[in-house]
C-alpha positions, 0 to 999 in steps of 0.5 A: 458127595463121595464118587461111586468109584471110591466106595466100590468094594474091589473084591466083589465090586459092590456098588455102594452108591446104587445100593444106598439110593435104592433103599433110600427111595424104599425108606422115602416111600415107606415113610410118606405112606407111614405118616399120612396128612390127617387132622389135626393137619398142622401137627401132621405137617409139621411131622411130615415137613421133617421126616420128609426133608430128605438126608442120608437115611443111614439108620434105617438102611443099616437096619435093612441091611443087618436084617438081609444079612441075617436071612430076613427081608425088607418087608421084616425090617421096613416098620423098625427102619421108619421108626429109626428114621422118626426117632432120629428126626425128632432129635433133630426138631428138638436138637435145633430148638433155641433152648438146645442148639438154636439152628436155623437150618436142617438138610438145606432148609428152614429147621421145624420151629422157624416154619411151625414155631417152637410150640408146634416142633416140640409136639411134632417131635413128641408125636414122632417119638411115641408113633415110633414105638407104636408103629413098630408094634402095630406093623412088624409081620414076620417076626415073633413077639419076643423079637419084636419086644427085643427091638422096642426095648432097645430103641426105648433104652437108645433114646432115654437117659441110658442113650441119646437124652443122657448124652444131650443133657451132658452135652449141654451142661459141657458147653462152655467148659474148656476143660472137658475130658476125653472120658466125658466127651466119649461118654456123650457121642457114645450115647448121644450118637452111637447108641441110636446107630447101635440099635439100627444095626442090631434091631434088624438082625434081632427081627430076623432071629440073630444069635446072641454072638451074632448080636455081639459083633454087630454091636461091636461093628455099631459102636465103633462106626457110631463114634467114628461117625461123630468125629467125622462130623466134628471135623466137617463143622470146621473144614466143610460149609454151610451150603454142603452140610445143609446146616449151620457150619462152625456151630461147635466152636461158636457154641464153645463145645469140646470136639474131637479136633479141639482134644486131638487136632484134625489129623489125629481125629482123622486117624482115629476115625479110620482106625475105628472103622478099621476095627469095626470092619474086623468085627464082621469077619465071621459073616463072611462075603454077606457083610459086604454092605456093612463094610461098605457103609463103614467106609463111607462113613469116614469118607463122606463130606456132609 
């Protein structure tokens, strides 16, 4: 775990650990309420098993942060924040399936299909994905229908063929190929990883009425932290342990996946990640002191150990 003092902004003494802990608790409570246990119990148990398994909650927290940045509040953004975590959880459930990455552990415990079976895991992921859109549409108060529609459309794009699913299929097709180019690797992770982080950042701002210029700046920030996040993930898969990560370490090497360290080496990968973070923070200059949470989150992405 990254120490608090390394995450504190020296100018405003911004305590990122306290900020993340507080918002993580809010998100956990909101998710618990959003998915009550009901009939058919097996389905909802499986949904709750993965959604409430913990994690960084980075995507919902980014949504809350940008909504506050643009003058909105937590209540306005929380339904979308929950929906983002539902979609992210769906991607983890499906990614862990034998037909995909075939992983046994996620967030420090057995993966969904290991507990409920592949059939239920697939359906639990499907239910989370569809419910996410319903939840934004039916629970968002305080914004305009046009803004809510933009969020829903943006999330759909981030998850589908132009986003997460598109990146995943190219990733699967690239396994075992020793000649994957940097262009292809960037395509995979700009879609598979960065696209959902991008809508996480922009959705909160959209709900709060951000201008097109503000959205463009936040998009620049999000795309850069998204790619940096993946580079760090690739590094940790090599340098960390299963116990620390809460998932199987060394999976990329076993699956013969192209990664940033396999192309650049560890030191150059770290340099590239840090460079992306610095340029991401520079994209927020127009927001002044209000940008402190986003600056600190950017630093956290490259400093994290899991």
